[in-house]
Backbone as CSV, one residue per row, in Angstrom:
resi,resn,N_x,N_y,N_z,CA_x,CA_y,CA_z,C_x,C_y,C_z
1,MET,48.125,-78.932,57.918,48.305,-80.065,58.763,49.763,-80.361,58.986
2,MET,50.664,-79.933,58.113,52.047,-80.316,58.199,52.872,-79.204,58.804
3,THR,53.896,-79.631,59.494,54.904,-78.701,59.941,56.138,-78.960,59.110
4,PRO,57.081,-77.999,59.050,58.215,-78.168,58.158,59.035,-79.410,58.444
5,ASP,58.947,-79.953,59.655,59.772,-81.099,59.996,59.070,-82.430,59.871
6,GLU,57.834,-82.445,59.440,57.100,-83.691,59.461,57.499,-84.581,58.301
7,PRO,57.479,-85.917,58.526,57.882,-86.824,57.476,56.991,-86.731,56.266
8,GLY,57.593,-86.908,55.120,56.826,-86.949,53.891,56.607,-85.606,53.253
9,GLN,57.028,-84.533,53.912,56.742,-83.235,53.321,57.608,-82.969,52.114
10,GLY,58.885,-83.388,52.184,59.801,-82.891,51.184,60.074,-83.806,50.029
11,HIS,59.800,-85.102,50.150,60.196,-86.003,49.079,59.214,-85.936,47.926
12,ARG,59.473,-85.080,46.983,58.656,-84.963,45.771,57.176,-84.862,46.123
13,ARG,56.882,-84.124,47.141,55.521,-84.041,47.636,54.764,-82.959,46.907
14,SER,53.548,-83.269,46.503,52.792,-82.327,45.692,51.775,-81.552,46.499
15,GLY,51.843,-81.649,47.820,50.864,-80.968,48.646,50.052,-81.968,49.418
16,ARG,49.179,-81.465,50.266,48.409,-82.362,51.113,47.521,-83.283,50.307
17,GLY,47.034,-82.815,49.231,46.156,-83.661,48.437,44.798,-83.746,49.072
18,GLY,44.396,-84.946,49.428,43.070,-85.131,50.011,42.133,-85.696,48.969
19,ARG,40.963,-86.054,49.417,40.029,-86.673,48.499,38.618,-86.408,48.957
20,THR,37.721,-86.511,48.030,36.318,-86.347,48.373,35.872,-87.540,49.176
21,PRO,35.197,-87.316,50.314,34.731,-88.460,51.090,33.886,-89.374,50.224
22,GLY,34.111,-90.667,50.426,33.418,-91.630,49.578,32.406,-92.427,50.355
23,THR,31.910,-93.443,49.730,30.872,-94.254,50.340,31.260,-95.704,50.268
24,GLY,30.608,-96.488,51.072,30.795,-97.922,51.047,29.448,-98.580,51.165
25,ARG,29.442,-99.882,51.299,28.189,-100.597,51.485,28.252,-101.355,52.784
26,PRO,27.164,-101.355,53.571,27.144,-102.169,54.774,27.309,-103.633,54.409
27,PRO,27.917,-104.418,55.291,28.099,-105.836,54.995,26.782,-106.572,55.001
28,ALA,26.821,-107.797,54.495,25.612,-108.624,54.496,25.097,-108.740,55.913
29,GLY,23.774,-108.583,56.049,23.175,-108.673,57.362,23.071,-107.352,58.075
30,SER,23.623,-106.284,57.488,23.504,-104.967,58.100,22.049,-104.521,58.073
31,PRO,21.639,-103.712,59.060,20.250,-103.258,59.077,19.867,-102.399,57.884
32,ASP,20.844,-101.864,57.185,20.524,-100.947,56.100,21.608,-101.062,55.044
33,ARG,21.244,-101.144,53.777,22.226,-101.299,52.710,22.343,-100.039,51.876
34,ARG,21.901,-98.912,52.434,22.013,-97.660,51.695,23.435,-97.142,51.733
35,GLN,23.618,-96.061,51.030,24.941,-95.446,50.972,25.427,-95.150,52.377
36,ASP,26.675,-95.442,52.615,27.209,-95.399,53.955,28.181,-94.235,54.110
37,PRO,28.184,-93.555,55.248,28.983,-92.347,55.400,30.378,-92.578,55.918
38,ARG,30.809,-93.804,56.052,31.983,-94.018,56.870,33.274,-93.765,56.124
39,LEU,33.744,-92.713,56.306,34.955,-91.966,56.081,35.857,-92.323,54.903
40,ARG,36.447,-91.272,54.362,37.594,-91.444,53.488,38.746,-90.558,53.898
41,ARG,38.699,-89.996,55.064,39.844,-89.186,55.457,40.072,-89.319,56.931
42,GLY,41.341,-89.340,57.285,41.693,-89.442,58.681,41.983,-88.090,59.265
43,GLY,42.550,-88.085,60.480,42.744,-86.839,61.194,43.947,-86.072,60.732
44,SER,43.985,-84.835,61.094,45.087,-83.980,60.692,46.131,-83.853,61.767
45,GLY,45.788,-84.091,63.038,46.781,-84.031,64.087,47.099,-82.629,64.523
46,ASP,48.141,-82.507,65.371,48.558,-81.219,65.869,50.031,-81.036,65.602
47,ALA,50.591,-79.934,66.100,52.001,-79.644,65.840,52.805,-79.753,67.116
48,SER,52.363,-80.579,68.062,53.046,-80.734,69.332,54.064,-81.842,69.239
49,SER,54.280,-82.534,70.383,55.248,-83.611,70.387,54.814,-84.782,69.533
50,ARG,53.560,-84.795,69.065,53.070,-85.876,68.233,53.328,-85.613,66.748
51,GLU,54.151,-84.642,66.384,54.236,-84.226,64.993,54.584,-85.376,64.075
52,THR,55.435,-86.321,64.517,55.808,-87.420,63.658,54.623,-88.313,63.386
53,THR,53.938,-88.743,64.446,52.832,-89.653,64.247,51.662,-88.972,63.575
54,ASP,51.453,-87.681,63.788,50.323,-87.007,63.173,50.440,-87.000,61.667
55,ARG,51.639,-86.792,61.144,51.789,-86.767,59.705,51.433,-88.124,59.095
56,ILE,52.005,-89.174,59.668,51.804,-90.486,59.097,50.399,-90.975,59.387
57,GLY,49.823,-90.532,60.505,48.520,-91.030,60.898,47.378,-90.495,60.081
58,ALA,47.614,-89.545,59.198,46.519,-89.010,58.396,46.202,-89.994,57.284
59,ALA,45.571,-91.087,57.654,45.428,-92.192,56.718,44.608,-91.810,55.499
60,ARG,43.580,-90.996,55.686,42.704,-90.566,54.609,42.208,-91.736,53.767
61,GLU,41.937,-92.842,54.442,41.327,-94.009,53.817,40.015,-94.268,54.523
62,PRO,39.187,-95.141,53.967,37.858,-95.308,54.550,37.905,-95.822,55.979
63,ILE,37.503,-95.001,56.919,37.294,-95.481,58.265,35.912,-96.097,58.260
64,GLY,35.842,-97.365,58.392,34.564,-98.039,58.293,34.413,-98.823,57.010
65,ARG,35.515,-99.280,56.416,35.369,-100.212,55.302,34.638,-101.442,55.817
66,ASP,33.936,-102.117,54.936,33.013,-103.145,55.393,33.485,-104.573,55.171
67,ARG,34.464,-104.756,54.359,34.943,-106.112,54.137,36.460,-106.109,54.078
68,ALA,37.036,-107.125,54.643,38.479,-107.324,54.515,38.721,-108.447,53.521
69,GLN,39.860,-108.418,52.898,40.196,-109.503,51.997,40.637,-110.735,52.772
70,GLN,41.052,-110.541,54.026,41.397,-111.660,54.882,40.512,-111.564,56.111
71,ARG,39.621,-112.510,56.280,38.675,-112.417,57.384,38.954,-113.450,58.462
72,ALA,39.531,-114.563,58.126,39.651,-115.640,59.095,40.995,-115.597,59.803
73,GLY,40.981,-116.002,61.056,42.229,-116.158,61.778,42.748,-114.873,62.369
74,ALA,43.720,-115.019,63.243,44.335,-113.860,63.888,45.325,-113.208,62.948
75,PRO,45.626,-111.925,63.194,46.654,-111.262,62.376,47.951,-112.046,62.413
76,PRO,48.576,-112.279,61.271,49.775,-113.118,61.239,50.974,-112.418,61.869
77,ARG,51.855,-113.237,62.416,53.113,-112.693,62.926,54.045,-112.400,61.747
78,PRO,54.897,-111.382,61.878,55.861,-111.121,60.812,56.724,-112.354,60.549
79,SER,56.936,-112.665,59.309,57.720,-113.846,58.959,59.173,-113.472,58.730
80,ARG,60.034,-114.491,58.732,61.451,-114.239,58.438,61.605,-113.706,57.028
81,ARG,60.756,-114.190,56.139,60.834,-113.711,54.764,60.565,-112.209,54.707
82,GLU,59.574,-111.746,55.499,59.271,-110.321,55.492,60.463,-109.520,56.023
83,ALA,61.170,-110.104,57.007,62.309,-109.398,57.585,63.481,-109.334,56.616
84,GLN,63.422,-110.114,55.537,64.524,-110.148,54.583,64.092,-109.575,53.235
85,VAL,63.219,-108.580,53.285,62.793,-107.922,52.055,64.014,-107.291,51.382
86,PRO,64.167,-107.467,50.078,65.323,-106.866,49.399,65.322,-105.349,49.530
87,ARG,66.501,-104.779,49.569,66.622,-103.326,49.642,65.991,-102.709,48.406
88,PRO,65.091,-101.742,48.583,64.479,-101.094,47.415,65.483,-100.190,46.707
89,ASP,65.134,-99.824,45.511,65.989,-98.939,44.720,65.733,-97.503,45.162
90,LEU,66.518,-97.033,46.109,66.332,-95.696,46.666,67.090,-94.660,45.842
91,PRO,66.531,-93.471,45.662,67.231,-92.429,44.902,68.504,-91.991,45.626
92,LYS,69.511,-91.694,44.846,70.799,-91.307,45.437,70.895,-89.810,45.702
93,ASP,69.989,-89.026,45.143,70.100,-87.574,45.249,69.015,-86.985,46.144
94,GLU,68.442,-87.784,47.031,67.383,-87.311,47.916,67.855,-87.342,49.360
95,GLU,67.342,-86.411,50.140,67.580,-86.390,51.569,66.268,-86.686,52.284
96,PRO,66.319,-87.425,53.382,65.075,-87.709,54.105,64.473,-86.454,54.716
97,GLN,63.192,-86.319,54.609,62.473,-85.197,55.202,61.751,-85.710,56.453
98,LEU,62.500,-85.799,57.536,62.003,-86.338,58.795,62.398,-85.407,59.930
99,PRO,61.631,-85.419,61.025,62.080,-84.681,62.209,63.437,-85.198,62.665
100,ARG,64.226,-84.308,63.177,65.570,-84.691,63.599,65.519,-85.798,64.658
101,GLY,64.500,-85.769,65.501,64.388,-86.785,66.530,64.222,-88.182,65.962
102,VAL,63.501,-88.311,64.851,63.316,-89.608,64.226,64.634,-90.087,63.614
103,ILE,65.344,-89.184,62.973,66.643,-89.560,62.394,67.600,-90.022,63.490
104,LYS,67.628,-89.316,64.612,68.502,-89.707,65.717,68.097,-91.070,66.281
105,GLU,66.793,-91.323,66.336,66.330,-92.619,66.829,66.798,-93.745,65.908
106,ILE,66.730,-93.514,64.611,67.219,-94.513,63.662,68.724,-94.715,63.816
107,GLU,69.448,-93.626,63.995,70.896,-93.739,64.159,71.262,-94.446,65.455
108,ARG,70.478,-94.238,66.514,70.753,-94.957,67.764,70.544,-96.451,67.578
109,ALA,69.537,-96.815,66.782,69.243,-98.233,66.580,70.231,-98.901,65.639
110,LEU,70.697,-98.186,64.633,71.499,-98.790,63.573,72.937,-98.282,63.518
111,GLY,73.210,-97.199,64.252,74.505,-96.557,64.116,74.521,-95.621,62.930
112,ARG,75.383,-94.654,62.975,75.481,-93.738,61.837,76.112,-94.444,60.656
113,GLY,75.646,-94.083,59.467,76.223,-94.689,58.284,75.191,-94.896,57.209
114,PRO,75.606,-95.528,56.114,74.711,-95.688,54.956,73.436,-96.454,55.280
115,ARG,73.516,-97.444,56.164,72.307,-98.222,56.466,71.262,-97.351,57.140
116,ALA,71.665,-96.575,58.122,70.729,-95.675,58.795,70.199,-94.626,57.825
117,ASP,71.069,-94.118,56.966,70.633,-93.125,55.977,69.573,-93.704,55.051
118,ASP,69.790,-94.944,54.626,68.831,-95.573,53.717,67.489,-95.818,54.406
119,VAL,67.514,-96.254,55.658,66.263,-96.498,56.379,65.498,-95.192,56.557
120,ALA,66.219,-94.124,56.904,65.560,-92.826,57.069,64.946,-92.368,55.748
121,LEU,65.655,-92.554,54.650,65.121,-92.151,53.346,63.905,-93.002,52.975
122,ALA,63.969,-94.295,53.272,62.828,-95.164,52.974,61.599,-94.725,53.761
123,LEU,61.784,-94.368,55.031,60.654,-93.887,55.824,60.101,-92.594,55.250
124,SER,60.976,-91.693,54.843,60.537,-90.430,54.267,59.753,-90.658,52.972
125,ILE,60.281,-91.525,52.112,59.594,-91.821,50.856,58.253,-92.501,51.132
126,GLY,58.241,-93.413,52.095,57.002,-94.108,52.426,55.937,-93.168,52.950
127,ALA,56.341,-92.234,53.822,55.377,-91.274,54.358,54.804,-90.397,53.247
128,ALA,55.657,-89.960,52.328,55.184,-89.146,51.203,54.244,-89.951,50.307
129,ALA,54.567,-91.226,50.093,53.724,-92.057,49.243,52.353,-92.276,49.876
130,ILE,52.292,-92.403,51.199,51.000,-92.510,51.874,50.191,-91.252,51.620
131,ASP,50.829,-90.102,51.764,50.130,-88.834,51.575,49.638,-88.670,50.148
132,GLU,50.357,-89.270,49.209,50.018,-89.128,47.792,49.182,-90.300,47.270
133,ASP,48.679,-91.128,48.175,47.827,-92.258,47.791,48.534,-93.226,46.851
134,ARG,49.763,-93.559,47.198,50.524,-94.551,46.435,50.938,-95.675,47.378
135,PRO,49.997,-96.486,47.837,50.343,-97.507,48.827,51.328,-98.541,48.316
136,ASP,51.355,-98.787,46.997,52.306,-99.765,46.471,53.738,-99.319,46.723
137,VAL,54.012,-98.034,46.504,55.350,-97.499,46.773,55.636,-97.532,48.262
138,ALA,54.659,-97.087,49.060,54.847,-97.057,50.510,55.134,-98.450,51.052
139,LEU,54.403,-99.444,50.592,54.581,-100.800,51.105,55.963,-101.341,50.767
140,GLU,56.449,-101.054,49.584,57.753,-101.573,49.181,58.865,-101.042,50.079
141,VAL,58.888,-99.728,50.274,59.998,-99.157,51.022,59.840,-99.369,52.528
142,LEU,58.606,-99.346,53.015,58.404,-99.466,54.460,58.553,-100.898,54.938
143,ALA,58.205,-101.879,54.097,58.445,-103.268,54.481,59.933,-103.510,54.687
144,TRP,60.754,-102.947,53.815,62.202,-103.098,53.976,62.691,-102.346,55.217
145,ALA,62.209,-101.132,55.407,62.637,-100.345,56.574,62.272,-101.055,57.867
146,LYS,61.097,-101.652,57.916,60.690,-102.389,59.113,61.630,-103.565,59.370
147,GLY,62.010,-104.282,58.326,62.936,-105.394,58.500,64.282,-104.959,59.032
148,GLU,64.707,-103.753,58.665,66.002,-103.235,59.115,65.924,-102.672,60.529
149,ALA,64.788,-102.088,60.889,64.680,-101.406,62.187,63.291,-101.666,62.783
150,PRO,63.022,-102.901,63.228,61.674,-103.230,63.689,61.279,-102.583,65.005
151,ARG,62.225,-101.986,65.727,61.890,-101.357,67.003,61.636,-99.870,66.882
152,ILE,61.673,-99.338,65.687,61.384,-97.922,65.486,59.873,-97.758,65.329
153,ALA,59.249,-97.116,66.315,57.786,-97.036,66.348,57.230,-96.314,65.128
154,THR,57.911,-95.277,64.670,57.409,-94.507,63.533,57.350,-95.354,62.273
155,ILE,58.295,-96.268,62.120,58.288,-97.152,60.958,57.127,-98.136,61.047
156,ARG,56.908,-98.700,62.241,55.803,-99.639,62.397,54.467,-98.947,62.152
157,GLU,54.367,-97.708,62.623,53.151,-96.920,62.412,52.911,-96.668,60.926
158,ALA,53.947,-96.180,60.245,53.799,-95.864,58.826,53.482,-97.116,58.010
159,TYR,54.148,-98.214,58.334,53.907,-99.454,57.602,52.474,-99.935,57.842
160,GLY,51.997,-99.795,59.071,50.625,-100.178,59.369,49.613,-99.367,58.588
161,VAL,49.833,-98.066,58.498,48.916,-97.215,57.741,48.970,-97.559,56.251
162,ALA,50.174,-97.840,55.741,50.291,-98.222,54.330,49.552,-99.535,54.055
163,LEU,49.662,-100.490,54.960,48.935,-101.752,54.800,47.430,-101.513,54.825
164,TYR,47.000,-100.599,55.677,45.585,-100.245,55.730,45.129,-99.646,54.406
165,HIS,45.931,-98.761,53.850,45.620,-98.202,52.530,45.480,-99.309,51.491
166,GLY,46.320,-100.331,51.631,46.299,-101.436,50.681,45.263,-102.495,51.003
167,GLU,44.412,-102.235,51.974,43.326,-103.131,52.369,43.842,-104.473,52.885
168,ARG,45.040,-104.471,53.443,45.602,-105.671,54.071,45.410,-105.512,55.580
169,TYR,44.178,-105.731,56.026,43.767,-105.306,57.353,44.394,-106.121,58.473
170,ALA,44.543,-107.426,58.280,45.129,-108.240,59.341,46.571,-107.813,59.614
171,GLU,47.338,-107.614,58.549,48.727,-107.187,58.721,48.796,-105.763,59.277
172,ALA,47.890,-104.914,58.823,47.866,-103.544,59.347,47.596,-103.548,60.841
173,ALA,46.666,-104.400,61.288,46.372,-104.481,62.717,47.594,-104.912,63.508
174,THR,48.352,-105.865,62.979,49.569,-106.316,63.655,50.554,-105.159,63.829
175,GLU,50.756,-104.379,62.780,51.724,-103.281,62.848,51.250,-102.174,63.791
176,LEU,49.969,-101.855,63.745,49.471,-100.775,64.589,49.401,-101.196,66.053
177,GLN,49.197,-102.471,66.313,49.293,-102.961,67.679,50.728,-102.878,68.176
178,ALA,51.690,-103.176,67.292,53.094,-103.036,67.669,53.429,-101.573,67.963
179,TYR,52.922,-100.669,67.142,53.138,-99.238,67.387,52.584,-98.827,68.750
180,ARG,51.395,-99.333,69.072,50.792,-98.985,70.362,51.626,-99.529,71.521
181,ARG,52.132,-100.752,71.363,52.972,-101.322,72.429,54.268,-100.544,72.606
182,LEU,54.871,-100.141,71.501,56.150,-99.448,71.565,56.026,-98.044,72.147
183,THR,54.890,-97.393,71.932,54.741,-95.987,72.335,53.799,-95.779,73.509
184,GLY,52.898,-96.717,73.748,51.866,-96.506,74.751,50.789,-95.527,74.316
185,ARG,50.762,-95.150,73.056,49.797,-94.178,72.549,48.579,-94.856,71.941
186,SER,47.484,-94.139,71.995,46.239,-94.624,71.386,45.891,-93.852,70.119
187,ASP,46.793,-92.992,69.637,46.420,-92.051,68.582,46.285,-92.680,67.198
188,GLN,46.520,-93.985,67.079,46.198,-94.681,65.832,45.069,-95.683,66.028
189,ASN,44.386,-95.615,67.163,43.349,-96.594,67.444,42.144,-96.475,66.519
190,HIS,41.942,-95.291,65.918,40.831,-95.186,64.970,41.066,-96.083,63.762
191,VAL,42.311,-96.148,63.293,42.636,-97.014,62.166,42.650,-98.474,62.619
192,LEU,43.251,-98.729,63.784,43.293,-100.091,64.300,41.878,-100.640,64.507
193,ALA,41.001,-99.836,65.094,39.627,-100.286,65.327,38.924,-100.592,64.012
194,ASP,39.210,-99.802,62.987,38.565,-100.051,61.706,39.095,-101.320,61.061
195,CYS,40.380,-101.613,61.269,40.917,-102.893,60.792,40.192,-104.048,61.469
196,LEU,40.006,-103.953,62.779,39.312,-105.015,63.510,37.877,-105.150,63.014
197,ARG,37.248,-104.023,62.757,35.874,-104.050,62.246,35.821,-104.703,60.873
198,ALA,36.759,-104.340,60.009,36.780,-104.922,58.670,37.053,-106.421,58.715
199,LEU,37.803,-106.864,59.716,38.123,-108.278,59.854,37.007,-109.064,60.531
200,GLY,35.928,-108.384,60.908,34.810,-109.072,61.523,35.028,-109.412,62.979
201,ARG,35.931,-108.695,63.661,36.158,-108.960,65.079,34.930,-108.561,65.898
202,GLU,34.882,-109.036,67.145,33.742,-108.770,68.004,33.543,-107.267,68.189
203,VAL,32.275,-106.872,68.281,31.949,-105.462,68.468,32.592,-104.930,69.750
204,ASP,32.609,-105.740,70.803,33.197,-105.285,72.061,34.677,-104.941,71.894
205,ARG,35.364,-105.696,71.076,36.787,-105.423,70.871,36.982,-104.138,70.069
206,VAL,36.143,-103.951,69.062,36.200,-102.704,68.296,35.890,-101.526,69.207
207,ALA,34.848,-101.674,70.035,34.448,-100.591,70.930,35.539,-100.263,71.938
208,GLU,36.195,-101.286,72.472,37.263,-101.050,73.442,38.417,-100.281,72.812
209,THR,38.786,-100.674,71.604,39.902,-100.019,70.918,39.553,-98.589,70.550
210,ALA,38.381,-98.390,69.947,37.968,-97.043,69.553,37.707,-96.173,70.775
211,GLY,37.077,-96.739,71.796,36.741,-95.962,72.973,37.953,-95.428,73.704
212,GLU,39.048,-96.179,73.673,40.277,-95.699,74.309,40.718,-94.374,73.699
213,LEU,40.621,-94.253,72.381,40.998,-93.012,71.716,39.956,-91.928,71.928
214,VAL,38.681,-92.284,71.877,37.625,-91.294,72.103,37.823,-90.601,73.449
215,ARG,38.266,-91.345,74.450,38.422,-90.799,75.794,39.795,-90.195,76.055
216,ASP,40.684,-90.224,75.074,42.048,-89.718,75.247,42.071,-88.204,75.018
217,ASP,42.083,-87.457,76.099,42.035,-85.996,75.993,43.290,-85.401,75.370
218,GLN,44.368,-86.173,75.297,45.606,-85.670,74.713,45.693,-85.925,73.209
219,ALA,44.776,-86.689,72.679,44.819,-87.034,71.255,44.152,-85.945,70.427
220,PRO,44.541,-85.810,69.160,43.895,-84.835,68.278,42.398,-85.099,68.172
221,MET,41.629,-84.028,68.158,40.174,-84.162,68.180,39.644,-84.854,66.930
222,ASP,40.279,-84.615,65.785,39.762,-85.253,64.577,39.890,-86.770,64.661
223,ARG,40.967,-87.256,65.257,41.116,-88.704,65.387,40.117,-89.266,66.383
224,ARG,39.837,-88.513,67.406,38.833,-88.960,68.369,37.460,-89.057,67.698
225,ALA,37.164,-88.099,66.830,35.898,-88.158,66.086,35.866,-89.364,65.161
226,GLU,36.988,-89.643,64.489,37.043,-90.808,63.609,36.795,-92.083,64.407
227,ALA,37.370,-92.152,65.609,37.179,-93.335,66.442,35.713,-93.489,66.842
228,ALA,35.062,-92.366,67.155,33.642,-92.424,67.500,32.816,-92.926,66.326
229,ILE,33.178,-92.521,65.117,32.460,-92.965,63.923,32.605,-94.475,63.737
230,VAL,33.835,-94.980,63.883,34.047,-96.420,63.732,33.259,-97.191,64.791
231,TRP,33.319,-96.703,66.020,32.609,-97.344,67.131,31.102,-97.402,66.840
232,ALA,30.531,-96.256,66.476,29.095,-96.199,66.213,28.717,-97.066,65.019
233,ALA,29.519,-97.035,63.981,29.210,-97.823,62.790,29.259,-99.314,63.095
234,SER,30.203,-99.736,63.937,30.295,-101.157,64.264,29.061,-101.606,65.044
235,LEU,28.578,-100.766,65.944,27.356,-101.097,66.675,26.164,-101.194,65.727
236,ALA,26.054,-100.232,64.826,24.935,-100.240,63.884,24.989,-101.457,62.983
237,ASP,26.191,-101.831,62.537,26.327,-103.018,61.693,25.862,-104.270,62.417
238,ALA,26.052,-104.287,63.741,25.649,-105.446,64.545,24.166,-105.395,64.916
239,GLY,23.446,-104.378,64.461,22.030,-104.280,64.728,21.646,-103.337,65.846
240,ASP,22.653,-102.760,66.528,22.374,-101.847,67.636,22.465,-100.404,67.139
241,VAL,21.482,-100.002,66.351,21.489,-98.651,65.788,21.354,-97.613,66.896
242,ALA,20.507,-97.881,67.870,20.330,-96.946,68.981,21.632,-96.769,69.754
243,GLY,22.378,-97.850,69.936,23.664,-97.749,70.608,24.649,-96.901,69.835
244,GLY,24.660,-97.044,68.505,25.525,-96.213,67.678,25.160,-94.745,67.791
245,ARG,23.852,-94.468,67.808,23.416,-93.070,67.979,23.881,-92.520,69.317
246,ALA,23.806,-93.332,70.354,24.191,-92.873,71.689,25.668,-92.519,71.739
247,VAL,26.507,-93.314,71.089,27.953,-93.017,71.056,28.189,-91.655,70.419
248,LEU,27.545,-91.400,69.297,27.765,-90.147,68.587,27.166,-88.960,69.325
249,ARG,26.010,-89.150,69.923,25.392,-88.039,70.648,26.243,-87.637,71.849
250,ARG,26.793,-88.619,72.561,27.674,-88.292,73.685,28.874,-87.490,73.209
251,PHE,29.417,-87.875,72.071,30.584,-87.168,71.555,30.218,-85.735,71.176
252,VAL,29.095,-85.563,70.509,28.657,-84.226,70.098,28.333,-83.368,71.315
253,ASP,27.736,-83.958,72.343,27.405,-83.199,73.543,28.656,-82.672,74.234
254,ARG,29.736,-83.424,74.171,30.965,-83.034,74.866,31.891,-82.200,73.986
255,HIS,31.770,-82.349,72.703,32.686,-81.676,71.773,31.858,-81.128,70.612
256,GLU,31.455,-79.905,70.711,30.615,-79.299,69.678,31.310,-79.371,68.323
257,PRO,30.697,-80.010,67.340,31.345,-80.148,66.035,31.546,-78.800,65.353
258,GLY,32.646,-78.694,64.630,32.900,-77.522,63.812,32.552,-77.818,62.367
259,GLY,33.402,-77.331,61.469,33.127,-77.537,60.053,34.141,-78.411,59.358
260,GLY,34.964,-79.136,60.146,35.949,-80.016,59.537,35.309,-81.225,58.881
261,ASP,36.078,-81.876,58.027,35.557,-83.053,57.336,35.089,-84.106,58.322
262,HIS,35.887,-84.332,59.377,35.514,-85.355,60.343,34.226,-84.966,61.072
263,ASP,34.059,-83.664,61.348,32.823,-83.210,61.995,31.607,-83.493,61.120
264,LEU,31.718,-83.176,59.847,30.573,-83.341,58.960,30.246,-84.807,58.731
265,ARG,31.262,-85.648,58.652,30.979,-87.071,58.497,30.311,-87.641,59.741
266,LEU,30.742,-87.150,60.896,30.107,-87.596,62.128,28.634,-87.183,62.163
267,LEU,28.351,-85.936,61.782,26.967,-85.474,61.763,26.143,-86.221,60.712
268,TYR,26.764,-86.525,59.574,26.062,-87.294,58.551,25.664,-88.662,59.095
269,LEU,26.605,-89.306,59.783,26.293,-90.615,60.333,25.201,-90.514,61.398
270,LEU,25.202,-89.440,62.161,24.108,-89.223,63.104,22.761,-89.167,62.376
271,GLY,22.725,-88.442,61.264,21.495,-88.375,60.483,21.114,-89.727,59.907
272,ASP,22.103,-90.448,59.402,21.844,-91.753,58.809,21.267,-92.714,59.845
273,LEU,21.879,-92.755,61.024,21.413,-93.677,62.057,20.053,-93.263,62.608
274,ALA,19.817,-91.943,62.697,18.498,-91.489,63.155,17.411,-91.957,62.194
275,GLU,17.665,-91.829,60.902,16.661,-92.283,59.926,16.464,-93.785,60.015
276,ARG,17.555,-94.521,60.166,17.443,-95.977,60.288,16.724,-96.379,61.569
277,ASP,16.788,-95.517,62.570,16.157,-95.802,63.857,14.710,-95.289,63.923
278,GLY,14.185,-94.824,62.783,12.798,-94.371,62.746,12.579,-93.006,63.362
279,ASP,13.567,-92.132,63.246,13.475,-90.792,63.838,13.756,-89.760,62.750
280,PRO,12.800,-89.527,61.844,13.067,-88.634,60.710,13.301,-87.188,61.117
281,THR,12.732,-86.747,62.233,12.942,-85.360,62.668,14.409,-85.122,62.997
282,GLU,14.989,-86.042,63.778,16.412,-85.912,64.112,17.281,-86.116,62.877
283,ALA,16.885,-87.030,62.009,17.654,-87.258,60.788,17.730,-85.975,59.973
284,ARG,16.595,-85.308,59.826,16.589,-84.076,59.048,17.446,-83.005,59.715
285,ARG,17.412,-82.954,61.042,18.204,-81.964,61.770,19.694,-82.110,61.464
286,TRP,20.182,-83.349,61.541,21.622,-83.545,61.329,21.992,-83.388,59.856
287,PHE,21.168,-83.922,58.964,21.462,-83.769,57.547,21.458,-82.290,57.148
288,ALA,20.555,-81.512,57.729,20.492,-80.086,57.400,21.761,-79.376,57.837
289,ARG,22.302,-79.744,58.996,23.550,-79.126,59.442,24.689,-79.441,58.479
290,VAL,24.723,-80.666,58.027,25.758,-81.035,57.059,25.557,-80.272,55.761
291,HIS,24.337,-80.224,55.290,24.037,-79.567,54.021,24.381,-78.088,54.074
292,ASP,24.123,-77.441,55.202,24.441,-76.019,55.338,25.945,-75.773,55.246
293,ALA,26.720,-76.733,55.721,28.172,-76.568,55.713,28.792,-77.016,54.395
294,ASP,28.247,-78.089,53.796,28.811,-78.621,52.560,27.711,-79.399,51.836
295,ALA,27.043,-78.720,50.924,25.898,-79.328,50.233,26.325,-80.479,49.326
296,GLY,27.607,-80.576,49.020,28.073,-81.638,48.134,28.605,-82.854,48.851
297,LEU,28.520,-82.893,50.176,29.066,-84.032,50.910,28.184,-85.261,50.711
298,LEU,28.800,-86.320,50.209,28.075,-87.559,49.990,26.751,-87.280,49.271
299,ASP,25.661,-87.881,49.746,24.356,-87.708,49.107,23.423,-86.930,50.015
300,VAL,23.978,-85.994,50.804,23.163,-85.339,51.831,21.972,-84.598,51.239
301,GLY,22.139,-84.003,50.054,21.006,-83.318,49.424,19.880,-84.284,49.093
302,ASP,20.230,-85.446,48.550,19.217,-86.444,48.225,18.534,-86.967,49.483
303,ARG,19.315,-87.121,50.550,18.718,-87.621,51.787,17.703,-86.625,52.339
304,LEU,18.039,-85.354,52.263,17.085,-84.326,52.731,15.848,-84.292,51.860
305,ASP,16.026,-84.391,50.544,14.866,-84.391,49.635,13.944,-85.551,49.942
306,ALA,14.546,-86.716,50.195,13.738,-87.890,50.479,12.944,-87.718,51.768
307,LEU,13.584,-87.118,52.785,12.883,-86.892,54.040,11.746,-85.875,53.855
308,ASP,11.989,-84.844,53.094,10.956,-83.827,52.862,9.783,-84.414,52.070
309,ALA,10.112,-85.311,51.157,9.053,-85.923,50.355,8.169,-86.822,51.194
């Protein structure tokens, strides 16, 4: 997934890492409280002009978490206190591992010198910490970097993803909306839509945000699949299981799934929604495809056994 110039590769990085997809529970009032397939890994991206955002955008956190710790009210605006976060204790013997274009952007905003160097290093450390599942480290350095250079889209993106990792969904939504405004890109909408879903926002708003990415032919396919999963899950949570199935079926009809993690999670959710919709034949079909590709994914073996029984 990484190219040699992508952020986070070089700062004491131990490799891509990754995690076994996990499960969550549908919120109160959901049509079904069984084990839920909604994601623990984000997209991998491509090696094109999106290389910076693709690295940071691999959130690898649950797409489709069901509860936020902050549910009421709109996402807060950044405060003056946040803009005055103390400078973190940055290592003196490290160089930032960022694309040259990002470093130049920081230098244009701040001028060449120690301040720009420190911001670039903080972004590099933050990106590596996201990849290594250390959101506490990422939040510390990226909050400071954002205060120093709030117009750098890559910093707002990385900080938003780190907040998402830390389950601070309202703040994450604010940062990812800022990233979208600064760049005009939809390639983080899968994470943004999931923040809105976790915050209990209207299904139409989640669908609009996720759908923009699903329809973006220039975006990485794995992120588009993640967006479809969030969209379908939000509909199912609201009681429209058939609508969720329709979203996923349209996506599968247009983009034949392969064997990637995002593909298998999408197919698993298709099976889950089919069973919830009273269609065991289709449920077995999708679960069998997942099982053939990865028999250890979630509880797919148990789901097939239950259907056969």
